[in-house]
C-alpha positions in Angstrom: 254.0 -4.4 151.1 252.6 -6.8 148.2 250.3 -5.4 145.4 247.1 -6.6 145.7 246.1 -8.3 142.4 242.9 -6.9 140.3 241.3 -9.0 137.7 240.8 -7.7 134.6 238.2 -8.5 132.0 240.2 -9.8 129.0 243.2 -10.8 131.3 244.7 -9.4 134.3 247.0 -6.4 134.8 249.0 -5.0 137.5 248.6 -1.3 138.8 251.3 1.1 138.6 251.7 2.9 141.5 249.7 4.4 144.8 247.2 6.5 142.6 246.7 2.9 140.6 245.5 1.7 144.6 244.0 4.7 145.5 242.1 5.5 142.3 241.2 1.1 142.7 239.8 1.8 146.0 237.6 5.0 144.9 236.1 2.9 142.1 235.4 0.5 144.4 233.7 2.8 146.3 231.7 3.9 144.0 230.6 0.8 142.4 229.4 -0.2 145.9 227.2 3.4 146.1 226.2 3.1 142.3 224.7 -1.2 143.3 222.8 0.7 146.5 220.9 3.2 144.8 220.4 0.2 141.6 219.1 -1.7 144.3 216.4 0.5 146.0 215.0 1.7 142.6 215.0 -1.5 142.0 212.9 -2.3 145.2 210.3 0.4 143.7 210.4 -1.2 140.0 209.9 -4.6 139.5 211.2 -4.4 136.3 214.0 -2.1 135.6 215.1 -4.7 138.1 214.5 -7.6 135.7 215.6 -5.4 132.6 219.0 -4.7 135.1 219.5 -8.1 135.3 218.8 -9.3 131.9 220.9 -6.4 130.1 223.4 -6.8 133.5 223.7 -10.3 134.6 227.4 -8.9 136.2 225.3 -6.8 138.4 224.2 -9.4 141.3 224.6 -9.8 144.7 226.5 -12.9 144.5 228.7 -11.4 142.3 229.2 -8.2 144.0 230.0 -9.9 147.2 232.4 -12.6 145.1 234.3 -8.8 143.7 234.0 -7.6 147.2 236.6 -10.2 148.7 238.0 -10.2 146.0 238.4 -14.0 145.3 235.5 -13.3 142.3 236.5 -16.7 139.5 233.0 -15.2 136.7 235.1 -14.7 134.0 232.8 -17.0 131.7 229.6 -15.0 133.2 231.7 -11.4 131.9 232.3 -12.8 128.6 228.5 -14.4 128.2 227.6 -10.9 129.0 229.3 -9.4 126.4 228.2 -11.7 124.1 224.3 -11.1 124.5 225.4 -7.3 124.4 226.6 -7.7 121.2 223.9 -9.9 120.2 221.5 -7.5 121.3 223.0 -4.2 119.4 223.4 -6.5 116.3 219.9 -6.8 116.4 219.1 -3.1 117.4 221.2 -2.5 114.4 219.4 -5.0 111.7 215.5 -3.5 113.2 217.0 0.0 112.3 218.1 -1.2 109.1 215.2 -3.0 108.1 212.9 0.0 109.3 215.2 2.4 106.6 215.0 0.0 104.4 210.9 -0.4 104.4 210.4 3.1 104.8 212.7 4.2 101.7 210.6 1.2 99.2 207.2 2.9 100.5 208.6 6.0 99.9 209.7 5.1 96.5 206.4 3.2 95.7 204.3 5.6 97.2 206.0 8.4 95.3 204.7 6.3 91.9 201.8 5.4 92.5 201.8 9.1 93.0 203.1 10.1 89.6 201.0 7.0 87.7 197.7 7.8 89.4 198.2 12.2 88.6 198.8 10.3 84.8 195.7 9.3 84.0 194.3 11.6 85.9 195.9 14.0 83.2 195.4 11.8 80.7 191.8 12.4 81.2 192.1 16.0 82.1 193.6 16.5 78.9 191.9 14.2 76.4 188.7 16.1 77.8 189.9 19.8 77.3 190.9 18.5 73.9 187.2 17.3 73.5 186.2 20.7 74.0 188.7 22.4 72.0 187.8 20.0 68.6 183.5 20.6 69.1 184.1 24.4 70.2 186.2 24.7 66.7 184.3 23.2 64.8 181.1 25.5 66.2 182.9 28.3 65.5 183.5 27.3 62.0 180.1 27.0 61.1 180.0 30.1 62.7 182.7 31.7 60.2 180.8 30.1 57.7 177.5 31.0 57.6 174.2 29.2 59.3 174.1 25.7 59.6 170.9 25.1 57.1 172.5 26.7 54.7 175.2 24.0 54.5 172.3 21.3 55.2 171.7 19.3 51.9 168.2 19.5 50.1 165.4 16.8 50.1 165.1 14.7 47.0 162.1 14.8 44.4 158.8 12.7 45.3 159.9 10.3 42.4 162.9 9.1 44.6 160.6 7.7 47.3 161.4 4.7 46.9 164.5 4.5 44.6 167.1 1.9 45.0 170.4 3.0 43.2 171.8 0.3 41.5 168.8 -1.0 39.8 166.2 1.6 39.2 167.0 1.6 35.4 163.4 2.4 34.9 163.4 5.5 37.0 159.9 7.7 36.4 158.1 4.1 35.2 154.5 4.4 36.1 153.7 3.9 39.9 150.4 1.3 38.7 153.0 -0.9 37.1 153.2 -4.4 39.1 155.7 -6.1 36.9 158.5 -6.9 37.8 162.0 -4.9 36.2 164.2 -7.9 35.9 167.8 -5.7 35.6 171.3 -6.4 36.5 172.9 -4.4 39.2 174.7 -1.5 37.8 175.9 1.1 40.0 177.9 4.6 39.6 176.2 7.5 38.5 179.2 10.2 39.4 178.5 13.7 39.5 175.1 13.0 41.1 173.9 15.2 43.5 173.7 14.7 47.0 169.5 14.7 48.6 167.7 13.5 51.4 164.9 11.1 50.5 161.9 11.7 52.3 159.0 9.6 53.2 155.6 8.8 51.4 153.1 11.8 52.0 150.9 9.5 54.9 153.7 7.5 55.8 153.9 6.1 59.5 156.0 4.8 61.7 156.0 0.9 61.7 154.3 -0.9 64.2 156.6 -2.5 67.2 157.7 -5.9 67.2 155.5 -8.2 67.9 152.9 -6.5 65.8 154.5 -4.8 63.2 155.2 -8.9 61.8 151.4 -8.8 61.2 150.2 -5.7 60.6 151.6 -2.9 58.5 150.7 0.6 57.1 149.6 0.4 53.2 151.2 4.2 52.6 154.9 2.7 53.8 155.2 0.5 50.8 154.6 1.2 46.9 151.9 -1.1 46.3 147.9 -0.3 45.6 144.6 -2.3 46.9 144.5 -3.0 43.1 147.6 -5.1 43.0 146.6 -7.0 46.4 143.7 -8.2 45.1 145.1 -8.8 41.4 147.3 -10.9 42.5 147.6 -15.0 42.7 145.5 -17.2 44.9 148.1 -17.7 47.7 149.1 -13.8 48.2 145.1 -13.3 48.1 144.5 -15.9 51.6 147.4 -14.4 53.0 147.0 -10.9 52.7 144.4 -9.3 53.7 143.6 -5.1 53.2 141.8 -3.4 55.6 141.5 0.5 55.1 145.2 1.8 55.6 146.3 -1.9 56.9 147.3 -4.5 55.2 146.8 -7.9 57.9 148.6 -11.3 57.7 146.7 -12.2 60.4 147.5 -15.7 61.9 144.2 -17.0 62.2 144.0 -17.1 58.1 143.8 -19.7 55.3 147.4 -18.8 54.5 148.9 -19.1 58.5 147.1 -22.5 58.0 149.0 -23.0 54.7 152.2 -22.3 55.8 152.2 -24.4 58.7 150.7 -27.2 56.6 153.5 -26.6 53.9 156.4 -26.1 56.7 155.6 -29.6 58.6 155.1 -31.5 54.9 158.9 -30.6 54.0 160.0 -31.8 57.9 158.7 -35.4 57.0 159.8 -35.0 53.7 163.3 -34.9 55.6 162.7 -37.5 57.9 161.6 -35.1 60.7 158.0 -35.3 62.8 157.5 -31.8 62.9 158.7 -28.4 61.1 160.1 -27.5 65.1 162.9 -30.7 65.2 164.2 -28.6 61.7 166.8 -27.3 64.5 167.7 -30.5 66.0 168.3 -32.0 62.3 171.4 -28.7 62.2 169.2 -26.4 60.4 169.6 -22.5 61.1 170.1 -20.7 58.5 167.7 -20.4 55.1 167.9 -18.9 51.8 164.4 -18.4 50.6 164.4 -17.4 46.7 161.2 -15.0 46.0 160.1 -15.8 49.0 156.5 -13.6 48.5 155.9 -11.4 51.2 158.0 -12.7 53.9 155.3 -15.4 55.7 157.5 -18.3 55.2 159.8 -17.0 57.2 157.7 -15.2 59.5 156.3 -19.1 60.9 160.0 -20.4 60.8 161.0 -17.5 62.8 159.0 -18.8 66.1 161.0 -22.4 65.4 164.3 -20.1 65.9 165.4 -20.8 62.3 166.2 -17.6 60.2 165.3 -16.9 56.7 166.8 -14.8 54.4 165.0 -13.3 51.5 166.1 -12.9 48.5 164.1 -11.0 45.7 164.7 -8.9 42.5 163.9 -5.4 42.5 160.9 -4.5 41.1 159.4 -1.0 40.6 155.9 -2.0 42.9 154.8 -4.1 45.6 158.3 -5.1 46.2 158.3 -8.6 48.2 161.5 -7.4 50.1 160.2 -4.0 51.0 157.3 -5.5 52.7 159.2 -8.2 54.0 161.9 -6.1 55.8 158.7 -3.8 56.6 157.4 -7.0 58.9 160.6 -7.0 60.5 162.2 -9.7 58.4 165.3 -10.4 57.1 165.4 -9.7 53.6 167.4 -7.9 50.4 167.8 -7.2 46.6 169.6 -9.8 44.6 168.9 -12.4 42.1 170.0 -15.1 39.8 170.5 -12.8 36.9 174.3 -12.7 35.7 176.1 -12.7 38.8 176.9 -15.0 42.3 175.0 -13.6 45.2 177.2 -12.2 47.5 177.2 -14.8 50.6 180.4 -16.7 51.5 180.4 -21.0 49.4 178.3 -23.4 51.8 176.8 -20.2 54.1 172.9 -21.7 54.8 171.3 -25.1 55.3 168.2 -25.0 53.5 167.7 -23.2 49.9 164.0 -22.5 49.1 161.8 -22.0 46.3 158.2 -22.2 46.7 157.3 -21.0 42.5 160.3 -18.2 42.7 159.7 -17.8 39.6 163.7 -19.1 38.4 164.1 -21.1 35.6 166.4 -23.7 36.9 167.1 -25.3 33.8 168.1 -22.1 32.1 172.0 -21.0 31.1 173.4 -24.5 31.4 172.7 -25.1 34.5 174.5 -22.0 36.0 171.2 -21.8 38.1 171.9 -24.8 40.0 175.3 -24.1 40.2 175.2 -21.4 41.8 172.3 -22.5 44.7 174.8 -25.6 45.5 177.5 -22.9 45.9 175.8 -21.4 48.9 174.5 -24.4 49.9 176.1 -26.3 52.5 176.9 -30.0 52.8 174.3 -31.7 53.8 171.7 -29.4 53.3 168.0 -29.3 51.3 167.5 -27.7 48.6 163.3 -27.1 48.6 161.7 -26.7 45.3 157.8 -26.4 45.1 156.7 -25.9 41.0 154.0 -27.1 39.1 156.6 -28.7 36.9 157.9 -31.1 39.5 154.4 -33.1 39.4 155.1 -35.3 36.6 151.9 -37.0 36.4 150.2 -33.1 35.8 153.1 -32.2 33.1 152.0 -35.9 30.7 148.4 -34.5 30.8 148.7 -30.7 30.1 151.8 -29.6 29.2 153.2 -32.1 27.2 157.0 -33.3 26.5 157.7 -29.6 26.7 157.7 -29.6 30.0 158.8 -32.9 31.1 162.2 -31.9 29.3 162.4 -29.7 31.9 162.1 -31.1 34.5 164.4 -34.4 33.3 167.4 -31.8 32.7 166.4 -30.2 36.2 166.3 -34.1 37.7 169.7 -35.4 36.2 171.8 -31.7 36.7 170.5 -32.4 40.4 172.1 -36.0 40.4 175.3 -34.3 38.7 175.7 -32.5 41.2 175.7 -35.4 44.0 171.9 -34.5 45.0 169.7 -37.3 46.7 166.3 -37.1 45.7 164.6 -37.6 49.4 161.2 -38.0 48.5 158.2 -35.8 46.3 155.2 -34.8 47.5 152.4 -33.0 44.7 154.2 -30.0 43.9 157.3 -30.2 47.0 160.0 -31.8 46.2 163.6 -31.9 48.5 167.4 -32.5 47.9 169.9 -33.3 49.8 172.9 -32.4 49.0 176.3 -34.8 49.2 178.4 -34.5 52.1 180.9 -37.3 50.6 183.8 -34.9 48.7 184.0 -39.1 47.0 180.7 -38.8 45.1 182.2 -36.6 42.7 185.1 -39.0 41.2 182.7 -41.4 41.1 180.4 -39.4 38.8 180.6 -40.5 35.3 183.2 -38.1 33.0 181.8 -35.6 30.7 178.0 -35.8 31.9 178.5 -34.3 35.3 179.4 -30.3 36.1 183.4 -30.4 36.3 185.2 -29.1 39.7 186.1 -26.0 40.0 190.1 -25.0 39.9 191.5 -22.6 42.3 191.4 -19.2 40.7 187.2 -20.3 39.9 186.7 -21.8 43.5 186.3 -17.8 45.4 185.2 -18.3 48.9 183.3 -15.0 49.1 182.9 -14.1 45.9 181.3 -9.9 45.1 178.6 -10.1 42.0 181.0 -12.3 40.2 179.6 -13.9 37.1 178.3 -17.1 37.6 180.0 -20.1 37.1 179.2 -23.3 35.2 181.3 -25.3 38.2 181.0 -27.0 41.8 182.4 -24.5 43.9 183.3 -25.1 47.6 184.4 -28.3 47.7 187.9 -27.3 48.6 187.3 -25.2 51.0 188.1 -25.8 54.8 184.7 -25.1 56.2 183.7 -28.2 54.2 181.1 -29.6 58.0 178.4 -31.5 56.9 175.2 -30.0 58.2 174.6 -32.8 60.5 177.6 -32.4 62.9 177.2 -28.7 63.5 176.5 -27.7 66.8 172.7 -26.5 67.1 171.3 -23.7 68.1 171.8 -21.6 69.7 175.0 -23.1 71.2 176.3 -23.4 67.9 177.1 -18.9 68.0 179.9 -20.1 70.3 182.6 -21.8 67.9 184.5 -24.4 69.3 188.7 -24.5 69.1 188.4 -26.6 66.4 186.0 -24.8 64.2 188.0 -21.1 64.8 191.0 -23.4 64.4 189.6 -22.7 60.4 189.9 -19.4 60.8 193.2 -19.4 62.0 191.8 -18.2 65.0 192.4 -18.8 68.9 189.3 -19.8 71.7 190.2 -16.3 73.7 190.0 -14.4 71.0 186.7 -15.2 70.3 186.1 -15.1 73.9 187.2 -11.5 74.6 185.3 -9.9 71.3 182.0 -11.4 72.9 182.7 -9.6 75.9 183.7 -6.6 75.1 180.2 -6.4 73.1 178.7 -7.9 76.1 179.5 -4.6 77.6 178.2 -2.9 74.8 175.5 -3.7 74.4 174.8 -2.9 78.0 176.2 0.6 77.1 174.2 1.0 74.1 171.6 0.0 76.3 171.6 2.1 78.9 172.1 5.4 76.6 169.2 4.2 74.3 166.3 3.9 76.4 166.2 7.1 78.1 166.5 8.8 74.6 164.0 6.9 73.0 161.3 7.1 75.8 161.6 11.1 76.8 161.3 11.6 72.9 158.5 9.3 72.7 157.4 8.2 75.6 154.1 7.2 74.0 152.4 7.8 70.7 148.7 7.5 70.2 147.3 4.4 70.3 149.7 3.0 71.4 149.5 0.5 74.8 152.6 0.9 76.7 155.4 0.2 75.9 157.6 -2.2 77.6 161.1 -1.0 77.1 163.3 -1.5 75.8 164.0 -3.7 73.1 161.0 -3.6 71.1 162.0 0.2 69.8 164.7 -1.8 67.6 164.3 -4.5 64.9 165.6 -4.5 61.5 169.5 -4.1 62.4 172.4 -3.5 60.5 175.9 -3.3 60.8 178.3 -2.2 58.2 181.5 -3.3 59.8 180.5 -6.8 61.4 184.0 -8.0 62.2 183.3 -11.7 63.9 179.2 -11.2 64.0 180.0 -10.0 67.9 177.2 -6.9 67.9 174.4 -9.4 67.0 175.6 -12.2 69.0 175.5 -9.9 72.0 172.4 -8.7 71.1 170.7 -12.3 70.9 172.3 -13.6 73.8 170.7 -10.1 76.2 167.5 -11.1 74.7 166.9 -8.7 72.4 164.1 -9.8 69.5 166.0 -8.0 66.7 167.6 -9.5 63.4 171.0 -8.3 62.3 172.3 -7.7 58.5 175.7 -8.5 59.2 177.9 -6.5 56.3 181.4 -7.1 56.0 183.2 -4.4 53.4 185.3 -5.0 50.8 187.9 -3.4 52.1 188.3 -5.3 55.6 189.2 -8.6 56.6 187.3 -11.0 55.3 185.5 -12.9 58.5 181.8 -13.3 56.7 182.0 -17.2 55.8 183.1 -17.5 60.2 179.6 -14.9 60.5 177.6 -18.0 58.2 179.1 -20.4 60.0 178.3 -19.0 63.7 174.6 -19.5 62.4 173.5 -15.8 61.5 173.1 -14.0 58.4 175.5 -11.4 56.6 176.6 -10.6 52.8 179.7 -8.6 51.3 179.9 -4.7 50.9 181.4 -1.7 49.3 180.2 1.1 51.2 180.7 3.4 48.4 177.7 2.2 46.1 174.1 1.9 47.4 173.3 -0.7 50.0 170.5 -3.4 47.8 167.8 -2.4 49.6 164.9 -0.3 49.2 164.8 3.7 51.4 163.3 3.3 55.6 164.0 0.1 55.7 166.7 -0.2 58.8 165.2 1.2 62.6 169.6 1.2 63.8 172.5 1.3 62.0 175.5 0.9 64.3 179.6 1.0 63.4 182.0 0.5 65.0 185.8 1.2 63.7 184.1 1.9 60.5 185.4 5.2 60.2 188.8 4.5 61.0 189.0 1.4 58.3 187.9 4.6 55.9 190.3 6.7 56.3 192.8 3.8 55.7 192.3 3.1 52.8 192.2 5.6 49.4 188.5 4.7 48.1 186.7 6.4 45.5 183.9 8.3 47.9 183.5 10.5 50.8 182.6 10.0 54.0 179.5 12.2 53.1 178.5 9.8 50.8 177.9 7.0 53.0 176.3 9.0 55.6 173.8 10.0 52.7 173.2 6.3 51.7 172.3 5.1 56.0 169.9 8.6 55.9 168.3 6.4 52.9 167.9 2.8 54.1 167.3 4.5 57.6 163.7 4.5 59.1 162.4 8.1 60.1 163.1 7.8 64.1 165.3 5.6 63.5 169.1 6.1 65.1 173.0 5.8 64.2 176.3 4.6 66.7 178.6 5.3 65.6 182.1 4.0 67.5 185.4 5.6 66.9 188.7 7.7 67.8 187.9 11.3 68.6 188.6 13.0 65.6 186.8 11.0 63.4 183.4 11.2 65.4 183.9 14.3 65.8 183.7 15.1 62.0 181.1 12.7 61.8 178.9 14.8 64.1 179.5 17.4 61.5 178.3 15.4 58.5 175.2 14.5 60.7 174.0 18.5 61.4 174.7 18.4 57.8 171.9 15.4 57.3 169.8 17.0 59.6 170.4 14.5 62.6 170.0 15.1 66.4 173.2 14.2 67.3 175.6 13.7 70.9 179.0 12.6 71.2 179.0 10.9 74.5 182.0 9.2 76.3 183.6 5.5 76.6 184.7 4.5 79.8 186.6 1.5 79.0 188.7 3.4 76.4 189.9 7.2 76.2 191.2 7.3 73.3 187.2 6.2 71.6 183.9 8.4 71.5 180.2 7.6 70.6 178.2 8.8 68.7 174.5 8.5 68.7 172.2 10.1 65.6 168.5 10.3 65.3 166.7 10.9 62.2 163.8 13.2 62.3 160.7 12.8 61.2 160.0 14.8 58.3 156.6 15.0 56.7 156.1 15.8 52.9 154.1 18.8 53.0 151.0 18.1 50.3 150.6 20.1 47.0 148.5 23.4 46.9 148.8 23.1 42.6 
């Protein structure tokens, strides 16, 4: 009996005997029974049937029929089944592998994220713990040494009420003296005992801006009613004494005179009125011998910033009264040294009977005026000397000779005489360097050499040459961007200082945020401590509580710019320390005012002249240099120039802020340490100077 053929999947195989036949028959029978069960099951579950057909296409009825007949020829179908099976298994394995990879990566990312977040929290908690420990150590130290009051500074004697170190060469002079004491700046009093200057007996907190611009309290300044009444005719019309107040009335004849005077200057320049001065490129004005600041007060509303400078005066000080009105001013003079401003700093210089003898010292005063004046800037001089007609009739040849010297010297400086009306004459400084080479040799003053042409001198002796001509900042006034756009220097202007626009943009944004933080902190403190003084109207929060601001470490002037941008009615004295990188030329080119200063020396101003003193990074700067003075010396000077109830904001590292907090305690300031959200390494120290009143002596 012939053996039947059995078709294998990968090829034919002949069975080995009866046992193989039996196994084959039993297998066929088992397959048929299994098929019957599947058909029965698929009848109740179509989805299972469909899945079975997809996974096992060889189990279709037609195929089984062929198998039963022993004549199936579906080898290719079987191979197709194996291929599909392999693809499905490969897809399953790939999916499983992808799932594992994603799980591993996700787990790793989650672990890293948790670690980073934890690290931030740990650092923050550590920093807070560190701050508390440092604070506690200070408190423990105070307890160990003794009571806080035993280490506080004492109050100064009464004669220190209006004392100005470096200028008080006549300490103890008669209080009724009204003479101007023209002394040079002389600093350095080693061994002086530190003390706190206390206000005069009847001192009152200045009125808020803008009311304080027109009305000041008599006891706050060193001036008497007799001095007011005996002063010149212009001053008498300007000032009206009413009980305890000096009123700079807007309805007075002097106000009308100032307005007409400013109009006259504008027309000499070639403008219709003083409102067009800003459009002509004028922003900053150096007012020499400013009287009591009425010229600057009038121009302030025209977006013009006037810096008043005058000699130190024992009584009736121009600088003291100007600052009391909330206007920029500082003690300075042309006596023997250059002014502490960079070359090419101001758009206009103004001298209204300022007392400077411009023809003296072989024209050195005029050379210094030329140094600080920008190319294309204006020099305005009002004096009886300029009126040639009256000079010829009354004074004779002597004064005419002085006028001709000044006239010819100004021509040698390449100043163009624009016009003259009455006693006022206006010159315009050249902006073309070729003018200097076309002058007659041997007659006009020479150009300074490189060694003498210092861009930012610090009280150097007066020079007898023309400075500033080699500066990269030689840009005509008319070519500069008008205010207020000038504060944002463009990319071309920034190249002069080696800066990219991104640097200034970042600095601007930092100070925008800082100013918002400062005022959000100051407002509740101010109004909780002083919600309303007797006789005051309801305050408009928060900017009019502060007017005179001093920035001890101005850097680019960003704090000043942010204050103006936020609408605060303040002016800022931008101080660049002599130990810091000098950005003062850039600050003045932004249309702001500032000065170089060594903080180991007293600042050239009278006591009680600033509402807010700000210093960011100054403590770190001072700590990084080997200075001859201590922080206590500097803090005592801050206390001298700060008004009662004035504010101090220090921003620095935690350790230095804690050091400053201890010093603030010695100065009797109310001090609060506040964290900075944007930087865990920095802290703010906000201090307020209390209003200590001098007791009436019974003797």
